[in-house]
Structure formats: structure tokens, C-alpha cells
Residue, then its C-alpha position, 0 to 999 in steps of 0.5 A: x081790088x078788094x077790101x084794103x088793097x089800095x096802097x098803104x090804106x087799111x081796110x077802113x080807109x085810114x092810112x098807116x102811120x109810117x113816121x112820115x108826113x104826107x107833106x114832107x119826106x122828113x120823119x118826126x125825129x125832131x125834139x120838140x121839147x126844146x125851144x127853138x133859138x129866137x129869130x129876129x126876122x120872125x119876131x119882126x114879121x109878127x110883132x112889128x107895126x101897129x095893130x089898128x084893132x077895132x075903132x069903137x069911136x066909129x063903130x056906129x058909122x059902119x053902113x048896114x043894110x037890113x032886108x027881109x020881114x020884121x027887120x029892126x028899124 
């Protein structure tokens, strides 16, 4: 086992690009310049329901404990 002898690694520890992802056996032949068709299920999952966000009316009511030297009151 010498320099660059581990599988498809190069001599510098990098993997050679073979057109395949290490997470998937599918090659990268998809045409990403064309948008995918809309997915009603995905849109509902992402955009339905309320977003509560930050309630600034209760911002000062958040309990905070400060410890250490020279802490603000």
C-alpha cells in the first residue's frame, strides 16, 4: 500500500470524478436547465400553515439568566 493505492483515490487523497455520486448510483445526466413540473403535494408541505415568526410583543418577557463577572444588570 503505497502512494495513491487506495481504490479510486488519487495520490493526494481526493476521489476521481466518475460522473456518479457516492450517495446514488445514478449518473448526472439530468437536464437541470429545464424546470420541474409543479408538485401540489410539495407546495402544500412547504407553504401551507401559519408561520408564527417572532412575537415582538413578548420579546421582553423571555427569561434570561446572566452569570459571570461584570454582567449587565
